[in-house]
Each structure stands twice: as C-alpha cells, then as structure tokens.
C-alpha positions as CSV (number, residue, x, y, z in Angstrom):
1,X,-29.9,-115.2,-158.2
2,X,-27.9,-117.4,-160.7
3,X,-26.3,-114.3,-162.2
4,X,-25.4,-113.0,-158.7
5,X,-23.8,-116.3,-157.8
6,X,-21.8,-116.2,-161.1
7,X,-20.4,-112.8,-160.2
8,X,-19.5,-114.0,-156.7
9,X,-17.6,-116.9,-158.2
10,X,-15.8,-114.7,-160.7
11,X,-14.9,-112.3,-157.9
12,X,-13.6,-115.3,-155.8
13,X,-11.2,-116.4,-158.6
14,X,-9.9,-112.9,-158.9
15,X,-9.4,-112.6,-155.2
16,X,-7.5,-115.9,-155.1
17,X,-5.1,-114.8,-157.8
18,X,-4.7,-111.2,-156.6
19,X,-4.3,-112.4,-153.0
20,X,-1.5,-114.8,-154.0
21,X,0.2,-112.0,-155.9
22,X,0.0,-109.6,-153.1
23,X,1.4,-112.2,-150.7
24,X,4.4,-112.6,-153.1
25,X,4.9,-108.8,-152.9
26,X,4.7,-108.6,-149.1
27,X,5.9,-111.9,-147.7
28,X,9.6,-111.6,-148.6
29,X,10.1,-108.7,-146.2
30,X,8.4,-110.4,-143.3
31,X,10.1,-112.2,-140.4
32,X,9.7,-116.0,-140.1
33,X,7.1,-115.7,-137.4
34,X,5.0,-113.2,-139.4
35,X,5.3,-115.4,-142.5
36,X,3.8,-118.3,-140.5
37,X,1.0,-116.0,-139.3
38,X,0.3,-114.8,-142.8
39,X,0.1,-118.4,-144.3
40,X,-2.1,-119.5,-141.4
41,X,-4.5,-116.6,-142.1
42,X,-4.8,-117.8,-145.7
43,X,-6.2,-121.2,-144.4
44,X,-8.5,-119.3,-142.0
45,X,-9.8,-117.0,-144.8
46,X,-10.5,-120.1,-147.0
47,X,-12.3,-121.9,-144.2
48,X,-14.4,-118.8,-143.5
49,X,-15.3,-118.4,-147.2
50,X,-16.3,-122.1,-147.4
51,X,-18.5,-121.8,-144.4
52,X,-20.3,-118.7,-145.8
53,X,-20.8,-120.5,-149.1
54,X,-22.3,-123.6,-147.4
55,X,-24.7,-121.4,-145.5
56,X,-25.9,-119.9,-148.8
57,X,-26.2,-123.4,-150.5
58,X,-23.3,-122.8,-152.8
59,X,-19.6,-122.8,-152.1
60,X,-17.8,-119.5,-152.5
61,X,-14.3,-120.8,-153.2
62,X,-14.0,-124.5,-152.5
63,X,-16.6,-126.3,-154.6
64,X,-15.0,-129.4,-156.0
65,X,-11.7,-131.2,-156.3
66,X,-10.6,-129.0,-159.2
67,X,-11.0,-125.8,-157.1
68,X,-9.2,-127.4,-154.2
69,X,-6.3,-128.3,-156.4
70,X,-6.3,-124.7,-157.7
71,X,-6.2,-123.1,-154.3
72,X,-3.5,-125.5,-153.1
73,X,-1.4,-124.7,-156.1
74,X,-1.7,-121.0,-155.4
75,X,-0.7,-121.5,-151.8
76,X,2.3,-123.7,-152.8
77,X,3.5,-121.1,-155.3
78,X,3.1,-118.4,-152.6
79,X,5.3,-120.4,-150.3
80,X,7.9,-121.0,-153.0
81,X,8.1,-117.2,-153.7
82,X,9.2,-116.4,-150.1
83,X,12.8,-115.8,-151.2
84,X,12.3,-115.4,-154.9
85,X,12.3,-112.3,-157.1
86,X,8.9,-112.4,-158.8
87,X,8.5,-111.0,-162.3
88,X,5.1,-109.5,-163.3
89,X,3.9,-108.7,-166.8
90,X,1.2,-108.6,-169.5
91,X,0.5,-111.1,-172.3
92,X,-1.9,-111.6,-175.1
93,X,-2.2,-113.3,-178.5
94,X,-4.2,-115.5,-180.8
95,X,-6.3,-118.6,-180.1
96,X,-7.0,-121.4,-182.5
97,X,-9.9,-123.2,-180.8
98,X,-12.4,-126.0,-181.2
99,X,-14.8,-127.9,-179.0
100,X,-15.0,-131.5,-180.0
101,X,-17.1,-134.5,-179.1
102,X,-15.0,-137.3,-177.6
103,X,-16.7,-140.5,-178.9
104,X,-16.2,-143.1,-181.6
105,X,-19.9,-143.0,-182.7
106,X,-20.1,-139.7,-184.5
107,X,-18.5,-136.3,-185.2
108,X,-20.2,-133.0,-184.5
109,X,-18.7,-131.5,-187.6
110,X,-17.1,-128.6,-185.7
111,X,-14.1,-126.8,-187.0
112,X,-11.3,-124.7,-185.5
113,X,-11.7,-120.9,-185.5
114,X,-9.5,-118.0,-184.7
115,X,-10.0,-116.0,-181.5
116,X,-7.9,-114.3,-178.8
117,X,-6.6,-114.2,-175.2
118,X,-5.2,-111.5,-173.0
119,X,-4.2,-111.2,-169.3
120,X,-1.4,-111.0,-166.8
121,X,1.3,-113.3,-165.5
122,X,3.7,-113.7,-162.6
123,X,7.0,-115.7,-163.1
124,X,8.4,-117.1,-159.9
125,X,11.9,-118.7,-160.2
126,X,12.6,-121.8,-158.1
127,X,16.2,-122.2,-159.1
128,X,18.4,-121.6,-162.2
129,X,16.4,-124.1,-164.3
130,X,12.9,-124.2,-162.8
131,X,10.1,-121.6,-162.4
132,X,6.4,-121.4,-161.8
133,X,4.2,-119.1,-163.9
134,X,0.6,-118.6,-162.8
135,X,-1.5,-116.5,-165.2
136,X,-4.9,-114.9,-165.2
137,X,-6.3,-114.8,-168.7
138,X,-9.5,-113.8,-170.5
139,X,-9.8,-116.4,-173.3
140,X,-12.3,-116.7,-176.1
141,X,-13.0,-120.4,-177.0
142,X,-15.6,-122.4,-178.9
143,X,-15.9,-123.5,-182.5
144,X,-17.4,-122.8,-185.9
145,X,-19.6,-125.1,-188.0
146,X,-21.2,-124.8,-191.4
147,X,-24.9,-123.9,-191.3
148,X,-25.6,-126.3,-194.2
149,X,-23.0,-129.1,-194.3
150,X,-24.3,-130.2,-197.7
151,X,-23.4,-126.8,-199.2
152,X,-19.7,-125.8,-199.3
153,X,-20.6,-122.2,-199.9
154,X,-22.7,-122.1,-196.7
155,X,-21.7,-119.6,-194.0
156,X,-20.3,-120.6,-190.7
157,X,-22.1,-120.4,-187.4
158,X,-20.0,-119.8,-184.3
159,X,-20.1,-120.8,-180.6
160,X,-18.3,-118.3,-178.4
161,X,-17.3,-119.6,-174.9
162,X,-15.7,-116.8,-172.9
163,X,-13.5,-118.1,-170.1
164,X,-11.6,-116.7,-167.2
165,X,-8.6,-119.0,-167.2
166,X,-5.9,-119.6,-164.6
167,X,-3.0,-121.7,-166.0
168,X,-0.4,-122.7,-163.4
169,X,2.7,-123.9,-165.3
170,X,6.0,-125.3,-164.3
171,X,8.8,-124.1,-166.6
172,X,12.1,-125.8,-167.3
173,X,14.9,-123.8,-169.0
174,X,16.3,-126.0,-171.7
175,X,18.7,-123.3,-173.0
176,X,19.5,-119.7,-172.0
177,X,16.4,-118.3,-173.8
178,X,14.3,-121.4,-174.4
179,X,12.0,-123.0,-171.9
180,X,9.4,-125.8,-171.8
181,X,6.2,-125.4,-169.8
182,X,3.7,-127.9,-168.4
183,X,0.8,-127.7,-166.0
184,X,-2.9,-127.5,-165.4
185,X,-5.3,-124.8,-166.6
186,X,-8.4,-124.0,-164.6
187,X,-11.2,-122.2,-166.3
188,X,-14.5,-120.5,-165.3
189,X,-17.1,-120.0,-168.0
190,X,-18.3,-116.3,-168.2
191,X,-20.7,-116.7,-171.1
192,X,-21.8,-119.0,-173.9
193,X,-23.1,-117.3,-177.0
194,X,-24.2,-119.0,-180.2
195,X,-24.2,-117.0,-183.4
196,X,-26.5,-118.5,-186.1
197,X,-28.0,-116.9,-189.2
198,X,-26.8,-113.4,-188.0
199,X,-28.4,-113.7,-184.6
200,X,-26.9,-114.2,-181.1
201,X,-28.4,-116.5,-178.6
202,X,-27.4,-117.2,-175.0
203,X,-26.8,-121.0,-174.7
204,X,-25.5,-121.3,-171.1
205,X,-28.3,-123.8,-170.4
206,X,-26.7,-126.2,-172.9
207,X,-23.0,-125.5,-172.2
208,X,-23.7,-125.7,-168.5
209,X,-20.4,-126.8,-166.9
210,X,-19.0,-123.6,-165.5
211,X,-15.7,-125.1,-164.4
212,X,-13.2,-126.4,-166.9
213,X,-9.9,-128.2,-166.4
214,X,-7.3,-128.8,-168.9
215,X,-3.6,-129.8,-169.3
216,X,-1.3,-127.2,-171.0
217,X,2.0,-127.8,-172.8
218,X,4.1,-125.1,-174.3
219,X,7.4,-123.7,-175.3
220,X,8.6,-120.1,-174.7
221,X,11.5,-118.1,-176.1
222,X,12.9,-114.9,-174.6
223,X,13.5,-112.4,-177.4
224,X,14.8,-109.8,-175.0
225,X,14.9,-109.3,-171.3
226,X,11.4,-107.8,-171.5
227,X,9.7,-109.5,-174.5
228,X,8.9,-113.2,-174.9
229,X,7.1,-115.4,-177.4
230,X,5.2,-118.5,-176.5
231,X,3.4,-121.3,-178.3
232,X,1.0,-123.5,-176.2
233,X,-1.5,-126.3,-176.6
234,X,-4.2,-126.9,-174.0
235,X,-6.1,-130.2,-174.0
236,X,-9.4,-130.0,-172.2
237,X,-10.1,-132.8,-169.7
238,X,-13.6,-132.0,-168.5
239,X,-16.8,-131.9,-170.5
240,X,-18.2,-128.4,-171.1
241,X,-21.7,-129.8,-171.4
242,X,-23.0,-132.2,-168.7
243,X,-26.7,-132.4,-169.3
244,X,-27.1,-132.8,-173.1
245,X,-29.0,-135.6,-174.9
246,X,-27.1,-136.5,-178.1
247,X,-28.7,-138.2,-181.1
248,X,-27.4,-140.0,-184.1
249,X,-27.9,-138.8,-187.7
250,X,-31.4,-140.3,-187.7
251,X,-32.4,-138.4,-184.5
252,X,-32.3,-141.4,-182.3
253,X,-31.0,-140.8,-178.7
254,X,-27.6,-142.3,-178.0
255,X,-27.8,-144.3,-174.8
256,X,-25.0,-145.9,-172.7
257,X,-22.2,-143.8,-174.3
258,X,-20.0,-141.6,-172.3
259,X,-20.0,-138.5,-174.6
260,X,-17.8,-135.6,-173.7
261,X,-17.5,-132.1,-175.2
262,X,-14.0,-130.9,-174.5
263,X,-12.0,-127.7,-175.4
264,X,-9.0,-127.8,-177.6
265,X,-6.9,-124.7,-177.7
266,X,-3.7,-123.7,-179.6
267,X,-2.2,-120.4,-178.5
268,X,0.5,-118.0,-179.8
269,X,1.3,-115.3,-177.2
270,X,3.5,-112.3,-176.8
271,X,4.6,-111.5,-173.2
272,X,5.9,-108.3,-171.9
273,X,7.6,-108.0,-168.5
274,X,6.6,-104.9,-166.5
275,X,8.6,-105.1,-163.3
276,X,10.3,-107.5,-160.8
277,X,9.9,-107.5,-157.0
C-alpha cells in the first residue's frame, strides 16, 4: 500500500506540472470568459482531488503548506502566462551534493559527491526584465563518507537520494544575456539507497521525509538563442530525516537538540530551448 501511495503522489506532481504547461499552451487562444471557466475548473479539480485523498486517509495533492504553496505558484504562473510567449526546453548537468547535520554538537563526517540532474523547463516572460521558470527535474542527491574515518585509504560509502524536483524561479535580466534567478524548490523523494561495502540497501525508513523544500539561487548566461549555461546553489530548508535518534561519539542519545539533516546542492546545467508558443 505504501508503494502504491508513493506512485500516486509522483503521478500527482507530474499532473500538476503537465497541467500547468498545457494550460499555458491553450489559454492564450481562449476568450476572457473561457479563461475564467478554465481557471475555475483548476480549483474544482484540486478540491475534488483533496476530497478523494481525505477519503483514502492520505491527501492526493494538498498535504501540507509546502504543497499548497507549490500549487498556488503553478496557478499564479499559469495566469501570468495568459498573454506571454512560453519557451519550452530540456536541461541537464552535474550536481555537487551533500547532506549535512545542522547542529553545533557534532558533525556527521559527510562529504560532497558528484551526481547529476536532468529534466524539462518552461520559461515565461513577465516583461523585458522579469521571467518565471518552472522546471521538472530528476535529481540525484545525498553524500559520501569514509567507511573507516581513521584510515585515509578507506573507500567511500554513498547515500543516494533520488528526487523529483520542481524549482519555480523568478529571473531578472541583468544584461542582455545574463540573468539572476531566485525561488523555492519543491522535492519528492523517489528512493533512498545506501551503498556500503559493495552492497546496496534501501534506507527509506531512515530518510523518511518524502517532501523536501529548499531555496535556490543561480545565475544563467545565454550562449545562443537556443543554448544556455546556468550555475545554481540550492539550500535545503527541511530535514530529510524526521524520526532518527542521534548519538554522540560515545553512543549516548542526544536529547533536547533540534537536529536537522538538510540537502546542499551545487548545480551546473546546460539548457536547450526546443520551441516557443
């Protein structure tokens, strides 16, 4: 049942993104009355989905404040795109990721590791300077750590956290080809795999927070009309593990300390524009 619920939630995120994109494609050709009907139907669909979710003891689309904010952002972007020419494209690149413990008491000894991300984007101009860019990305996060900290020659173990991420960024064009980007990133955890001593183990029961929220800041440069380069940093705000008992170096439980495990992600991406509508 838990696996089925996870697939339903993944499908819901995809439907939200695809639905907003399809609205962008269709809505510019509609009359004002039809636009109002279409936007109203979005609210009706969300209410229906929420009702179905509550009847099944889990929420299909609206589960917490983070998801509410995500849906409202998509709706707002859809409304902004009523008269805009939307640019669609592909992107991908390298991640330099870590998962750190936010506390002054101890360090988990984790180190950054290289990984990757890939997905699609839609760029929606607001005016000559501003634009919105929602993205749908598959992103590999986590960290690496020495199996034996006392031995420098020891091999690294890895934690792989596979996310379906939806960054929603506001872009500001500083120069003709250079833009700054800032906005939230919403993530849904697809899997959590630990690789230790040559073996892979499912550790979703430890890294148990399926929904991740972060703040992204980046800079992009348009090499040509079709090709762009972007550098971005995403600072995780939520803890990816919510039900973990931490201990000190002597094995004693740490009590009364708000310990958080948060994602830290540096990204270098290449974007390719496919078409505009």
